[in-house]
C-alpha positions as CSV (number, residue, x, y, z in Angstrom):
1,M,-4.6,7.2,27.0
2,S,-7.0,6.4,29.8
3,G,-8.2,3.0,28.5
4,P,-11.8,1.8,27.9
5,P,-14.5,3.0,30.4
6,Y,-14.4,1.4,33.8
7,Q,-17.6,-0.8,33.3
8,L,-16.2,-2.1,30.0
9,R,-12.8,-3.4,31.1
10,K,-12.9,-7.1,30.5
11,N,-10.2,-8.1,33.0
12,K,-11.8,-6.0,35.7
13,A,-15.1,-7.6,34.9
14,A,-13.6,-11.1,35.4
15,D,-12.2,-10.0,38.7
16,R,-15.7,-8.8,39.8
17,F,-17.2,-12.1,38.9
18,A,-14.5,-14.0,40.8
19,L,-15.5,-12.0,43.9
20,I,-19.1,-13.0,43.4
21,E,-18.1,-16.6,43.2
22,A,-16.3,-16.2,46.5
23,I,-19.3,-14.6,48.1
24,R,-21.7,-17.4,46.9
25,R,-19.5,-19.9,48.8
26,L,-20.0,-18.2,52.2
27,P,-23.2,-20.1,53.0
28,I,-21.3,-23.4,52.6
29,L,-19.2,-22.0,55.5
30,G,-22.4,-21.7,57.5
31,Y,-23.1,-17.9,57.0
32,D,-26.4,-16.4,55.9
33,L,-25.9,-13.8,53.2
34,N,-28.9,-11.9,54.6
35,N,-26.7,-10.9,57.5
36,Y,-24.0,-9.3,55.3
37,R,-23.6,-5.8,54.1
38,Y,-21.4,-5.0,51.1
39,F,-19.2,-1.8,51.1
40,S,-17.2,-0.5,48.1
41,L,-16.1,2.5,46.1
42,G,-18.8,2.0,43.6
43,G,-17.8,4.5,41.0
44,P,-20.3,6.5,38.9
45,Y,-22.0,3.4,37.5
46,L,-22.2,1.2,40.6
47,E,-21.2,-1.7,38.3
48,D,-20.0,-4.0,41.1
49,M,-23.3,-3.4,43.0
50,R,-25.4,-4.1,40.0
51,Q,-23.8,-7.5,39.8
52,I,-24.1,-8.1,43.6
53,Y,-27.7,-7.4,43.3
54,E,-28.1,-9.7,40.4
55,F,-26.4,-12.7,42.0
56,C,-26.9,-12.0,45.7
57,P,-29.9,-9.7,46.1
58,E,-30.3,-10.4,49.8
59,I,-27.1,-8.4,50.5
60,T,-27.6,-4.7,51.4
61,M,-24.9,-2.3,50.1
62,V,-23.1,0.9,50.9
63,S,-21.2,3.0,48.3
64,I,-18.5,5.3,49.6
65,E,-17.8,8.3,47.4
66,M,-16.0,11.4,48.2
67,Y,-17.2,13.7,45.4
68,G,-20.8,15.0,45.7
69,E,-21.4,15.2,41.9
70,V,-20.4,11.5,41.5
71,C,-22.9,10.7,44.4
72,S,-25.5,12.4,42.3
73,R,-24.6,10.2,39.3
74,Q,-24.7,7.2,41.4
75,C,-28.2,8.0,42.6
76,F,-29.2,8.1,38.9
77,H,-27.6,4.6,38.2
78,M,-28.8,2.8,41.3
79,P,-29.9,-0.7,40.2
80,C,-32.0,-1.3,43.3
81,R,-33.3,0.4,46.5
82,N,-31.1,-1.4,49.0
83,I,-28.0,0.7,48.3
84,Q,-26.9,3.5,50.7
85,I,-24.7,6.2,49.1
86,V,-22.4,7.9,51.6
87,E,-20.4,11.0,50.7
88,S,-17.0,10.5,52.4
89,D,-13.4,9.6,51.6
90,L,-12.4,6.0,52.4
91,S,-10.0,6.6,55.2
92,S,-12.5,8.8,57.2
93,Y,-15.2,6.3,56.7
94,I,-13.1,3.5,58.0
95,T,-12.1,5.5,61.0
96,T,-15.7,5.9,62.2
97,F,-16.9,2.5,60.8
98,Q,-18.6,0.4,63.5
99,P,-19.9,-2.9,61.9
100,E,-22.9,-4.5,63.4
101,R,-22.6,-7.8,61.5
102,E,-20.4,-9.5,59.0
103,C,-19.4,-7.5,56.0
104,I,-17.9,-7.7,52.5
105,F,-15.6,-4.8,51.9
106,W,-13.8,-3.9,48.6
107,L,-10.9,-1.5,49.1
108,D,-10.8,-0.8,45.3
109,N,-7.7,1.6,45.3
110,T,-6.4,3.1,42.1
111,G,-2.9,3.8,43.3
112,L,-0.2,2.5,45.7
113,E,0.1,4.4,48.9
114,I,1.0,3.5,52.5
115,S,-2.5,4.8,53.4
116,N,-4.0,1.9,51.5
117,F,-2.3,-0.5,53.9
118,D,-3.2,1.6,56.9
119,D,-6.9,1.5,55.8
120,F,-6.6,-2.3,55.4
121,I,-5.1,-2.7,58.9
122,R,-7.7,-0.5,60.6
123,L,-10.5,-2.3,58.8
124,L,-9.2,-5.8,59.8
125,R,-9.2,-4.8,63.4
126,K,-12.9,-3.9,63.3
127,V,-14.7,-6.5,61.2
128,F,-16.4,-9.6,62.4
129,E,-15.3,-13.3,61.9
130,G,-16.5,-14.4,58.5
131,S,-16.1,-11.0,56.9
132,L,-14.7,-10.9,53.4
133,I,-12.2,-8.2,52.4
134,K,-10.9,-7.5,48.9
135,I,-8.2,-5.0,48.3
136,T,-6.9,-3.7,44.9
137,L,-3.6,-1.9,44.5
138,M,-1.7,-0.5,41.5
139,A,1.3,-2.7,40.6
140,N,3.1,-0.9,37.8
141,P,6.8,-1.8,37.2
142,M,7.2,1.2,35.0
143,D,7.1,3.4,38.1
144,Y,10.4,1.8,39.2
145,W,12.1,0.6,35.9
146,K,13.3,1.9,32.6
147,F,12.3,-0.2,29.7
148,S,13.5,-0.5,26.1
149,R,11.1,-0.3,23.1
150,D,10.6,-4.0,23.1
151,R,9.6,-3.9,26.7
152,R,12.7,-5.4,28.2
153,P,14.0,-3.8,31.4
154,I,17.1,-1.6,31.0
155,E,17.7,-0.4,34.5
156,K,16.1,0.4,37.8
157,R,15.0,4.0,38.4
158,K,17.5,4.2,41.2
159,E,16.0,7.3,42.8
160,K,12.8,5.5,43.2
161,I,13.9,2.4,45.1
162,P,15.0,4.3,48.3
163,E,11.7,6.2,48.2
164,F,9.8,3.0,47.9
165,R,11.6,1.3,50.9
166,R,11.2,4.5,53.0
167,I,7.4,4.8,52.3
168,F,6.6,1.1,52.7
169,E,9.2,0.0,55.3
170,R,6.6,-1.0,57.9
171,V,5.0,-3.6,55.6
172,L,8.1,-4.8,53.6
173,P,8.8,-8.6,54.2
174,H,12.6,-7.6,54.0
175,P,14.2,-4.2,54.2
176,D,16.1,-4.6,50.9
177,E,13.0,-5.5,48.9
178,Y,12.3,-3.6,45.7
179,P,9.6,-3.9,43.0
180,H,10.5,-6.4,40.4
181,W,10.2,-5.6,36.7
182,K,8.0,-8.6,36.0
183,K,4.3,-7.8,36.7
184,Q,3.7,-11.1,38.5
185,E,6.7,-10.7,40.8
186,F,5.7,-7.2,41.5
187,A,2.2,-8.4,42.4
188,N,3.7,-11.1,44.6
189,L,5.6,-8.6,46.6
190,L,2.4,-6.7,47.2
191,K,0.8,-9.9,48.4
192,Q,3.6,-10.4,50.9
193,M,3.3,-6.8,52.0
194,L,-0.4,-7.5,52.8
195,R,0.7,-10.6,54.8
196,V,2.9,-8.3,56.9
197,A,0.0,-5.8,57.3
198,T,-2.3,-8.7,58.3
199,E,0.2,-9.7,61.1
200,E,0.2,-6.2,62.4
201,A,-3.6,-5.9,62.4
202,L,-4.3,-9.4,63.9
203,P,-1.2,-10.5,65.9
204,A,-1.2,-14.1,67.0
205,E,-0.3,-13.1,70.6
206,T,-3.6,-11.2,71.1
207,T,-6.3,-12.7,68.9
208,D,-7.5,-16.1,67.7
209,L,-8.6,-14.6,64.4
210,T,-6.4,-14.2,61.2
211,F,-6.9,-13.1,57.7
212,R,-6.5,-15.8,55.1
213,P,-6.3,-15.3,51.3
214,I,-8.9,-16.9,49.2
215,S,-7.8,-15.6,45.7
216,S,-5.3,-13.2,44.2
217,F,-5.0,-11.9,40.6
218,Y,-3.0,-9.4,38.6
219,Y,-4.1,-7.9,35.4
220,I,-4.0,-4.7,33.1
221,D,-6.8,-2.3,33.8
222,S,-5.4,0.7,31.8
223,T,-2.4,0.1,34.2
224,P,-1.2,-3.0,35.9
225,M,-3.3,-3.9,39.0
226,F,-3.1,-6.5,41.8
227,T,-6.0,-7.7,43.8
228,L,-6.5,-10.0,46.7
229,T,-9.6,-11.4,48.4
230,G,-9.5,-13.0,51.9
231,I,-11.5,-13.9,54.9
232,V,-11.3,-13.1,58.6
233,W,-11.2,-16.5,60.1
234,P,-10.2,-18.5,63.2
235,R,-6.6,-19.7,63.1
236,S,-7.7,-23.2,64.2
237,G,-10.2,-23.5,61.3
238,V,-8.0,-23.0,58.2
239,Q,-8.7,-26.5,57.0
240,D,-12.4,-25.5,56.6
241,L,-11.4,-23.0,54.0
242,Y,-9.4,-25.7,52.0
243,E,-12.6,-27.9,52.0
244,I,-14.8,-25.1,50.7
245,F,-12.5,-23.2,48.3
246,G,-9.9,-25.9,47.5
247,D,-11.7,-27.2,44.4
248,W,-12.0,-23.7,42.9
249,E,-9.6,-23.1,40.0
250,F,-8.7,-19.7,41.1
251,A,-8.2,-20.4,44.8
252,D,-5.1,-18.9,46.5
253,L,-5.3,-20.1,50.1
254,T,-1.8,-19.5,51.4
255,W,0.6,-16.7,51.9
256,D,3.5,-18.9,50.7
257,I,6.0,-16.9,48.5
258,D,5.7,-19.6,45.9
259,S,1.8,-19.2,45.7
260,K,1.8,-16.3,43.2
261,P,-1.2,-14.3,42.0
262,K,-2.9,-15.6,38.9
263,H,-2.9,-13.6,35.7
264,I,-6.1,-12.4,34.1
265,D,-5.5,-11.5,30.4
266,I,-8.8,-12.3,28.5
267,P,-8.3,-12.0,24.7
268,D,-10.5,-9.9,22.5
269,L,-12.9,-12.3,20.7
270,S,-15.9,-11.5,18.5
271,T,-19.3,-12.6,19.6
272,K,-19.3,-15.1,16.7
273,E,-16.1,-16.6,17.9
274,R,-17.3,-16.9,21.5
275,L,-20.5,-18.6,20.4
276,H,-18.5,-21.0,18.3
277,L,-16.2,-21.9,21.2
278,Q,-19.0,-22.4,23.7
279,E,-19.8,-26.0,22.5
280,F,-16.1,-26.9,23.4
281,L,-16.3,-25.6,26.9
282,P,-15.5,-26.6,29.5
283,C,-12.5,-28.6,28.7
284,K,-9.9,-29.7,31.3
285,T,-6.7,-30.5,29.4
286,A,-4.8,-28.7,26.6
287,R,-7.4,-26.0,26.6
288,G,-5.5,-23.6,24.5
289,V,-4.8,-26.2,21.8
290,T,-8.3,-27.5,21.8
291,L,-9.8,-24.1,21.3
292,R,-7.3,-23.1,18.7
293,D,-8.1,-26.3,16.7
294,A,-11.9,-25.6,17.2
295,L,-11.5,-22.1,16.0
296,G,-9.5,-22.9,13.0
297,H,-7.6,-19.7,12.9
298,L,-5.1,-17.7,15.0
299,I,-6.3,-14.7,17.0
300,H,-2.8,-13.5,17.4
301,H,-0.9,-13.5,14.1
302,R,2.6,-14.0,15.7
303,D,2.5,-17.7,16.3
304,D,0.4,-20.7,17.5
305,G,1.8,-20.4,21.0
306,T,0.6,-16.9,21.6
307,T,-3.0,-17.8,20.4
308,E,-3.0,-20.9,22.6
309,A,-2.0,-18.9,25.6
310,A,-4.7,-16.4,25.0
311,L,-7.3,-19.1,24.4
312,E,-6.2,-20.9,27.6
313,Q,-7.0,-17.6,29.4
314,Y,-10.4,-17.5,27.7
315,A,-11.1,-21.1,28.7
316,A,-10.2,-20.3,32.4
317,F,-12.3,-17.1,32.7
318,H,-15.0,-17.5,30.0
319,R,-17.7,-17.9,32.8
320,Y,-16.7,-14.5,34.2
321,F,-16.4,-12.7,30.9
322,P,-19.6,-10.7,30.1
323,Y,-20.9,-9.9,26.7
324,F,-20.5,-6.2,25.7
325,L,-23.1,-5.3,23.2
326,R,-23.7,-2.0,21.4
327,G,-27.2,-0.5,21.8
328,V,-28.9,2.3,19.9
329,P,-30.7,4.7,22.2
């Protein structure tokens, strides 16, 4: 099964809104959003660009798409006039890319290839200080592990581990690394691989700039995905990022191995349930218990703890969770 349509995936939707919140903090760092241009693989519906236009209409945008028919569909779905649609594959576009100002770039990959890291490295070497880059990668343990019916790991797919090390040896933190069977640990390995890629792109010996993470998440989007957003920034100014982003619940401002990506797993709630819970939000402590008591019933039949964990997720991400409504044409 391919899962729900791209524009209706609620965890992906929360990830998009988190990016917008990061963008809206750039002026606090002293940057004018009028000077930014946003680049992404917009997909047939340009959903991310629709939201950029809604919340940050001063930003001009470029959608990179390799298929001509999808470009035609994008033209039909354009939410505004300040979007340029470019027919090109991502690697070719980055090769010839010559930025004239600060940019926001979403490398929204659907797989996990060494070329994804190569694109990231080449882009980092080109963009201006203050540029925001978001990269998304597949993080699927099932590619490397065999699981039982109850989803417990049975054994490694031993033939896949040497292949993984051979393909990604340049960006592995340690030569003997392998993908963990837990999704968060797998995502954290990808984060550390991006750290290595960052050091290759912006070595301390030759540049005063570095790439610092701002947020990182993992979630299911028909398959497990990892995503990290960061900023090109002076090495001497890292404290500024803590002052601007430090109060954000979803901030991840360090490459430390113990600072792991946050999980997005928004539960399915009816519109009536969401409207009922609205009067109890925001709440800062025991959020899952508070919302379970307010709701008066379990949304997962297994036990209270499962419902509380799901409602804790809803409390954390409810501001980023859009309403999906059915319309009759």
